[in-house]
C-alpha positions as CSV (number, residue, x, y, z in Angstrom):
1,X,-21.4,19.3,-9.3
2,X,-20.3,15.4,-8.5
3,X,-17.1,16.0,-10.9
4,X,-16.2,19.6,-9.0
5,X,-16.3,17.5,-6.0
6,X,-14.3,14.7,-7.2
7,X,-11.8,17.2,-8.3
8,X,-11.2,18.9,-5.1
9,X,-10.8,15.4,-3.2
10,X,-7.9,14.9,-5.4
11,X,-6.7,18.0,-4.9
12,X,-6.8,17.6,-1.2
13,X,-5.6,14.1,-1.3
14,X,-2.4,15.2,-3.4
15,X,-1.7,18.2,-1.3
16,X,-1.9,16.3,2.3
17,X,1.2,15.3,2.6
18,X,2.9,18.0,1.4
19,X,0.9,20.1,4.0
20,X,1.5,17.8,6.7
21,X,5.5,17.8,5.6
22,X,5.7,21.6,5.7
23,X,4.0,21.7,9.7
24,X,5.9,18.9,11.1
25,X,9.2,20.2,9.4
26,X,8.7,23.6,11.3
27,X,6.7,22.8,14.2
28,X,7.9,19.2,14.8
29,X,5.1,17.8,16.4
30,X,3.4,14.8,14.2
31,X,0.4,14.5,15.9
32,X,-1.0,17.9,16.5
33,X,0.3,18.6,13.2
34,X,-1.8,16.2,11.7
35,X,-4.7,16.7,13.2
36,X,-4.6,20.4,12.0
37,X,-3.9,19.5,8.5
38,X,-7.3,17.1,9.1
39,X,-8.8,20.5,10.2
40,X,-7.6,21.9,7.1
41,X,-9.0,19.4,4.7
42,X,-11.9,19.6,6.7
43,X,-12.5,23.3,6.0
44,X,-11.8,23.4,2.1
45,X,-14.0,20.3,1.2
46,X,-17.0,22.5,2.9
47,X,-16.0,25.8,1.3
48,X,-14.0,25.6,-2.0
49,X,-17.0,24.1,-3.7
50,X,-18.9,26.9,-3.1
51,X,-16.2,29.6,-3.4
52,X,-14.2,28.4,-5.7
53,X,-10.7,26.3,-5.5
54,X,-7.6,29.1,-4.4
55,X,-4.8,30.1,-7.0
56,X,-2.7,28.8,-4.2
57,X,-4.6,25.8,-2.8
58,X,-1.4,24.5,-1.0
59,X,-0.7,28.0,0.2
60,X,-4.3,27.9,1.7
61,X,-3.9,25.0,2.9
62,X,-0.6,25.3,4.8
63,X,-2.2,28.9,6.0
64,X,-5.3,27.4,7.7
65,X,-3.2,24.4,9.1
66,X,-0.7,26.6,10.8
67,X,-3.1,28.8,12.2
68,X,-4.9,25.7,13.5
69,X,-1.9,24.3,14.8
70,X,-0.5,27.6,16.3
71,X,-4.2,27.6,18.5
72,X,-3.4,24.5,19.4
73,X,0.2,24.8,20.5
74,X,-0.9,28.2,22.6
75,X,-3.8,26.3,24.3
76,X,-1.1,23.6,25.3
77,X,1.3,26.2,26.3
78,X,-1.5,27.8,28.3
79,X,-2.7,24.8,30.0
80,X,0.9,23.5,30.9
81,X,1.8,26.6,32.4
82,X,-1.6,26.4,34.8
83,X,-0.7,23.1,35.7
84,X,2.7,24.2,36.7
85,X,1.6,27.3,37.9
86,X,-0.7,25.1,40.2
87,X,2.0,22.4,41.1
88,X,4.4,24.3,42.2
89,X,3.4,27.8,43.2
90,X,5.8,29.6,41.3
91,X,5.2,32.8,39.1
92,X,3.9,32.6,35.5
93,X,7.6,33.7,34.4
94,X,9.1,31.1,35.6
95,X,7.9,29.1,32.9
96,X,10.5,27.9,30.5
97,X,9.3,28.0,26.6
98,X,10.4,25.6,24.1
99,X,13.4,25.1,22.1
100,X,13.2,27.1,18.8
101,X,11.4,25.5,16.0
102,X,9.2,23.8,18.5
103,X,6.7,26.6,19.9
104,X,4.3,28.8,17.7
105,X,6.4,31.9,17.6
106,X,7.1,32.7,13.7
107,X,3.5,31.3,13.0
108,X,2.2,31.7,9.6
109,X,3.0,31.1,5.9
110,X,6.5,33.4,6.4
111,X,7.4,31.2,9.4
112,X,7.0,27.8,8.0
113,X,11.1,28.3,6.4
114,X,12.1,26.9,3.2
115,X,9.1,26.2,0.6
116,X,7.7,23.6,1.1
117,X,8.2,21.0,-2.2
118,X,6.3,17.5,-3.0
119,X,10.0,16.3,-1.7
120,X,8.1,16.0,1.7
121,X,5.8,13.5,0.5
122,X,8.8,11.1,0.7
123,X,10.3,12.7,3.9
124,X,6.7,11.6,5.1
125,X,7.2,8.2,3.2
126,X,9.9,7.5,5.3
127,X,8.6,8.7,8.7
128,X,5.6,6.6,8.4
129,X,7.5,3.6,7.6
130,X,9.8,4.1,10.1
131,X,12.1,0.6,10.7
132,X,11.0,1.2,14.9
133,X,7.0,0.4,13.6
134,X,5.9,-2.7,12.7
135,X,4.5,-3.3,9.3
136,X,0.9,-3.3,10.2
137,X,1.7,-0.2,12.1
138,X,3.8,1.4,8.8
139,X,1.0,0.9,6.5
140,X,-1.9,2.4,8.8
141,X,0.1,5.3,9.6
142,X,0.9,5.5,5.7
143,X,-2.7,5.3,4.3
144,X,-3.5,8.1,7.3
145,X,-0.9,10.7,7.1
146,X,0.0,10.2,3.5
147,X,-2.8,8.9,1.8
148,X,-5.3,10.7,3.7
149,X,-7.8,8.6,4.7
150,X,-10.0,8.9,7.5
151,X,-9.4,6.1,10.9
152,X,-12.5,4.7,10.3
153,X,-11.7,4.0,6.1
154,X,-8.5,2.5,7.4
155,X,-10.3,0.2,9.8
156,X,-12.9,-0.8,7.1
157,X,-10.2,-1.8,5.2
158,X,-8.8,-4.0,7.3
159,X,-11.6,-5.2,8.8
160,X,-11.0,-4.1,12.2
161,X,-13.0,-1.5,14.8
162,X,-12.6,1.8,14.2
163,X,-11.1,2.0,18.1
164,X,-8.6,-0.4,17.4
165,X,-7.1,1.1,14.5
166,X,-7.5,4.7,16.2
167,X,-4.9,2.7,18.7
168,X,-3.1,1.3,16.2
169,X,-2.4,4.4,14.7
170,X,-1.8,6.7,18.0
171,X,0.6,4.0,18.8
172,X,2.6,4.1,15.9
173,X,2.9,8.3,16.4
174,X,4.3,8.1,19.9
175,X,6.8,5.5,18.2
176,X,8.0,8.1,15.6
177,X,7.5,11.5,18.1
178,X,10.9,13.3,18.1
179,X,12.2,11.5,14.6
180,X,13.9,14.3,13.5
181,X,12.0,15.4,9.9
182,X,14.5,14.9,7.2
183,X,15.2,12.0,4.8
184,X,18.0,9.1,5.9
185,X,21.3,9.2,5.6
186,X,22.7,8.3,2.3
187,X,23.8,4.5,4.1
188,X,20.3,3.9,5.0
189,X,18.7,5.4,2.1
190,X,18.1,2.3,0.2
191,X,17.3,-0.1,2.9
192,X,14.5,2.6,3.9
193,X,13.4,3.3,0.6
194,X,12.9,-0.8,0.3
195,X,10.8,-0.2,3.3
196,X,8.5,2.6,1.8
197,X,8.3,0.1,-1.2
198,X,7.3,-2.8,0.6
199,X,4.5,-1.2,2.8
200,X,3.1,0.3,-0.8
201,X,3.2,-3.1,-2.4
202,X,1.4,-4.1,0.8
203,X,-1.4,-1.8,0.4
204,X,-1.6,-2.4,-3.2
205,X,-2.2,-6.5,-2.9
206,X,-4.9,-6.3,-0.1
207,X,-6.8,-4.1,-2.1
208,X,-6.3,-5.8,-5.0
209,X,-7.0,-9.3,-3.0
210,X,-8.1,-8.6,0.0
211,X,-7.4,-11.6,2.8
212,X,-10.8,-11.4,4.2
213,X,-14.1,-10.1,4.0
214,X,-16.8,-10.4,1.7
215,X,-15.0,-8.5,-1.3
216,X,-12.5,-9.7,-3.7
217,X,-11.0,-6.1,-4.8
218,X,-10.9,-2.8,-2.6
219,X,-10.8,-0.5,-5.0
220,X,-10.0,2.8,-2.3
221,X,-6.4,0.7,-1.3
222,X,-5.3,-0.2,-5.0
223,X,-6.0,3.1,-6.3
224,X,-4.3,5.0,-3.3
225,X,-1.4,2.4,-3.4
226,X,-0.8,3.2,-7.2
227,X,-1.4,7.2,-6.8
228,X,1.1,7.3,-3.8
229,X,3.4,5.2,-6.1
230,X,3.0,7.4,-8.7
231,X,4.2,10.2,-6.7
232,X,7.3,8.6,-5.1
233,X,8.2,8.1,-9.3
234,X,7.9,11.9,-9.8
235,X,10.6,12.6,-7.2
236,X,12.8,9.6,-8.2
237,X,11.9,8.9,-11.9
238,X,15.3,7.1,-12.7
239,X,14.8,4.8,-9.2
240,X,14.2,1.3,-11.2
241,X,12.9,0.0,-8.0
242,X,10.1,2.6,-7.9
243,X,9.2,2.4,-11.4
244,X,9.0,-1.4,-11.4
245,X,6.7,-1.4,-9.0
246,X,4.6,1.2,-10.7
247,X,4.7,-0.8,-13.7
248,X,3.7,-4.0,-11.4
249,X,0.7,-2.4,-9.7
250,X,-0.4,-0.4,-13.3
251,X,0.1,-4.0,-15.0
252,X,-2.1,-5.9,-12.3
253,X,-4.7,-3.6,-11.6
254,X,-5.7,-3.3,-15.7
255,X,-7.1,-7.0,-15.7
256,X,-9.7,-5.6,-13.2
257,X,-12.5,-5.4,-15.1
258,X,-12.7,-8.7,-15.9
259,X,-11.7,-10.6,-12.4
260,X,-15.3,-10.9,-11.2
261,X,-18.5,-12.1,-13.0
262,X,-22.0,-10.3,-12.9
263,X,-22.5,-11.8,-9.1
264,X,-19.0,-11.0,-7.7
265,X,-17.7,-14.2,-8.5
266,X,-13.8,-14.7,-8.9
267,X,-12.5,-15.7,-12.5
268,X,-8.9,-16.9,-12.6
269,X,-6.7,-15.7,-15.0
270,X,-6.3,-18.0,-17.6
271,X,-10.5,-17.8,-18.0
272,X,-10.9,-14.2,-18.0
273,X,-12.3,-12.1,-21.2
274,X,-9.2,-10.3,-22.4
275,X,-10.9,-8.3,-24.1
276,X,-12.1,-6.5,-21.0
277,X,-8.6,-5.6,-20.0
278,X,-7.7,-2.0,-19.5
279,X,-5.4,-1.9,-22.6
280,X,-4.3,2.2,-22.4
281,X,-3.0,1.0,-18.5
282,X,-1.7,-2.5,-20.3
283,X,0.4,0.1,-22.2
284,X,1.5,2.1,-19.9
285,X,2.8,-0.5,-17.6
286,X,4.4,-2.5,-20.3
287,X,6.3,0.9,-21.3
288,X,7.1,1.5,-17.5
289,X,8.5,-2.4,-17.2
290,X,10.7,-1.8,-19.8
291,X,12.0,1.6,-18.6
292,X,12.4,-0.1,-15.4
293,X,14.6,-2.9,-16.7
294,X,16.9,0.1,-18.4
295,X,17.6,1.8,-15.5
296,X,20.2,-1.2,-13.7
297,X,20.2,-4.5,-12.6
298,X,16.9,-5.8,-12.2
299,X,15.2,-6.1,-8.8
300,X,12.4,-7.7,-7.5
301,X,9.8,-5.5,-8.8
302,X,11.6,-5.3,-12.0
303,X,11.7,-9.0,-12.4
304,X,7.5,-8.8,-11.2
305,X,6.8,-6.1,-13.7
306,X,8.4,-8.3,-16.5
307,X,6.2,-11.3,-15.7
308,X,2.8,-9.3,-15.1
309,X,3.8,-7.5,-18.6
310,X,3.9,-11.0,-20.6
311,X,0.8,-12.3,-18.8
312,X,-0.9,-9.2,-19.9
313,X,0.5,-8.8,-23.5
314,X,-0.6,-12.4,-24.7
315,X,-4.0,-11.8,-26.8
316,X,-5.3,-15.6,-24.8
317,X,-4.0,-17.6,-22.3
318,X,-2.5,-20.4,-24.4
319,X,-0.5,-17.7,-25.9
320,X,1.2,-16.9,-22.7
321,X,4.8,-17.2,-23.1
322,X,5.5,-19.6,-20.3
323,X,9.3,-20.5,-21.2
324,X,10.3,-17.0,-20.6
325,X,7.8,-16.5,-17.5
326,X,9.9,-19.2,-16.3
327,X,12.9,-17.7,-16.7
328,X,12.1,-14.6,-15.0
329,X,11.0,-16.5,-12.0
330,X,14.2,-18.5,-12.0
331,X,15.6,-15.0,-11.5
332,X,13.6,-13.9,-9.3
333,X,13.5,-16.8,-6.7
334,X,17.5,-16.7,-6.7
335,X,17.3,-13.4,-5.8
336,X,14.1,-13.1,-2.9
337,X,13.1,-16.0,-1.0
338,X,9.6,-14.8,-1.1
339,X,7.0,-17.6,-1.0
340,X,4.7,-16.0,-3.5
341,X,7.1,-15.9,-6.1
342,X,8.3,-19.3,-5.5
343,X,4.8,-20.4,-5.7
344,X,4.4,-18.5,-9.1
345,X,7.7,-20.8,-10.5
346,X,5.8,-24.1,-9.4
347,X,3.1,-22.6,-11.5
348,X,5.2,-21.4,-14.3
349,X,7.3,-25.3,-14.2
350,X,4.0,-27.1,-14.7
351,X,2.8,-24.9,-17.4
352,X,6.3,-25.3,-19.4
353,X,6.9,-29.0,-17.8
354,X,3.8,-30.8,-17.0
355,X,1.4,-30.5,-13.8
356,X,4.0,-33.8,-11.9
357,X,6.6,-31.1,-12.2
358,X,4.9,-28.5,-10.7
359,X,3.3,-30.5,-8.1
360,X,7.0,-31.8,-7.4
361,X,7.5,-28.0,-6.7
362,X,4.5,-27.5,-4.6
363,X,5.2,-30.3,-2.1
364,X,8.8,-28.7,-1.9
365,X,7.1,-25.7,-1.2
366,X,4.9,-27.4,1.6
367,X,7.7,-29.0,3.5
368,X,9.6,-25.4,4.1
369,X,6.4,-24.2,5.0
370,X,5.4,-26.8,7.3
371,X,8.7,-26.1,9.2
372,X,7.4,-22.0,9.6
373,X,4.6,-23.4,11.8
374,X,0.7,-22.4,11.0
375,X,0.5,-19.0,12.0
376,X,0.5,-15.6,10.6
377,X,2.3,-15.8,6.8
378,X,2.4,-19.7,7.1
379,X,-1.4,-20.1,7.4
380,X,-1.5,-17.6,4.3
381,X,0.7,-19.6,2.2
382,X,-0.9,-22.9,3.6
383,X,-3.8,-21.9,1.8
384,X,-2.4,-20.6,-1.7
385,X,-0.5,-24.0,-1.7
386,X,-3.3,-26.2,-1.5
387,X,-5.5,-23.9,-3.9
388,X,-2.5,-24.3,-6.3
389,X,-2.0,-28.2,-5.8
390,X,-5.9,-28.7,-6.2
391,X,-5.4,-27.1,-9.7
392,X,-2.4,-29.2,-11.0
393,X,-3.8,-32.3,-9.6
394,X,-6.9,-31.8,-11.4
395,X,-4.9,-30.8,-14.8
396,X,-2.9,-34.2,-14.0
397,X,-6.4,-36.1,-13.7
398,X,-6.2,-36.6,-9.8
399,X,-10.0,-35.7,-9.3
400,X,-10.2,-37.0,-5.7
401,X,-7.1,-35.4,-4.3
402,X,-7.9,-32.1,-6.3
403,X,-11.6,-32.0,-4.7
404,X,-10.0,-32.6,-1.1
405,X,-7.0,-29.4,-1.9
406,X,-9.5,-27.6,-3.2
407,X,-11.9,-27.9,0.3
408,X,-8.9,-27.5,2.4
409,X,-7.6,-24.4,0.7
410,X,-11.6,-22.9,0.8
411,X,-11.4,-24.0,4.5
412,X,-8.5,-21.7,5.5
413,X,-8.6,-18.4,3.7
414,X,-10.9,-15.6,5.0
415,X,-11.6,-14.1,1.8
416,X,-15.4,-15.3,0.8
417,X,-15.1,-14.9,-2.8
418,X,-11.9,-17.2,-3.0
419,X,-14.1,-19.8,-0.9
420,X,-17.1,-19.5,-3.1
421,X,-14.9,-20.3,-6.1
422,X,-12.7,-22.9,-4.5
423,X,-15.7,-24.5,-3.2
424,X,-17.2,-24.2,-7.0
425,X,-13.9,-26.1,-8.1
426,X,-14.1,-28.8,-5.7
427,X,-18.3,-29.5,-6.2
428,X,-17.7,-29.1,-10.2
429,X,-15.3,-32.3,-9.8
430,X,-18.4,-34.1,-7.9
431,X,-20.3,-34.4,-11.1
């Protein structure tokens, strides 16, 4: 029964964005459509384990969600009609019906226009990542509308109260209300696709290494990001950026079994038991990385995937091809001002040219970070900088300075596993 329930849950998550896209395309009401789809998903979760999965599960969901939405829109129309009648004391026939395509006329599967397809998943992602929304709102709306997570689940993942997350999602829906449900024009498509991929990357990163809270890894978020990226790749199989991002996620997630010890303690990459890595995922990710590099000019995700593949292909930490990794980082930082990439390059410099050379790179980055202030991304960047500086100082033999840097990094991070690991490293240098 448990396996069947899991299969149904996977099926519902896969179909949810397609069903929502079909309703939004037909009715143009994002908020009530999303609520109606959630009701249909709940009905399916309750009925299908006992009755069996329908022959056409997507059609079943569209039919049920369409009926719920039709009832909701008719109820709204009736309420508006009563309010107008009371306010204006005009006859009922003075009510002006909504424009075609916005009312419930033609409800039911036959009134949904063109047959829904998985293309609606990509269109829905474009809508959820609308440039008018902040990155935080884009992530929340994507997880809710496309990922199928409940508001409570999203709130828990971001360590905020459910009411706060509900307000964030509601504001996001209001912002995109009235936006035409279609893919962006060709001239805007590259930029909008970049925003979609960035949101999926941020979701994965938050799942793989949580920025705050008691857990290092949030499996639900990391897996959801991979699932959604796979869906995008099915629609855009020859888009190198998409293939590269999926490769990067798969290669990174492959290390998860070795990232923590028996008590949940963090184990850094160079100390992990690589026999625990998921070698099937490594093989898939490596093949995807090679395919991504062959699909056009190497972009950020393709280069990061190639770096991840070099790490994963090394059977031992000392077998890592650091000169090749440094060459790839050189290309990456020339393309992108991303501080994380620059910090990764500093580590590669240290591994190729020695810890003092790496420390010089870190110091240069620290000066740049200092000009950005201490809030937001700069605060997070300083914590990473201190952690890398501590590691390189330890390798250089400056134990007193390394202890200070480890403790500074531990004080700056909001991640409890990271803080415990950094304090452990500092304490070990006291012995």
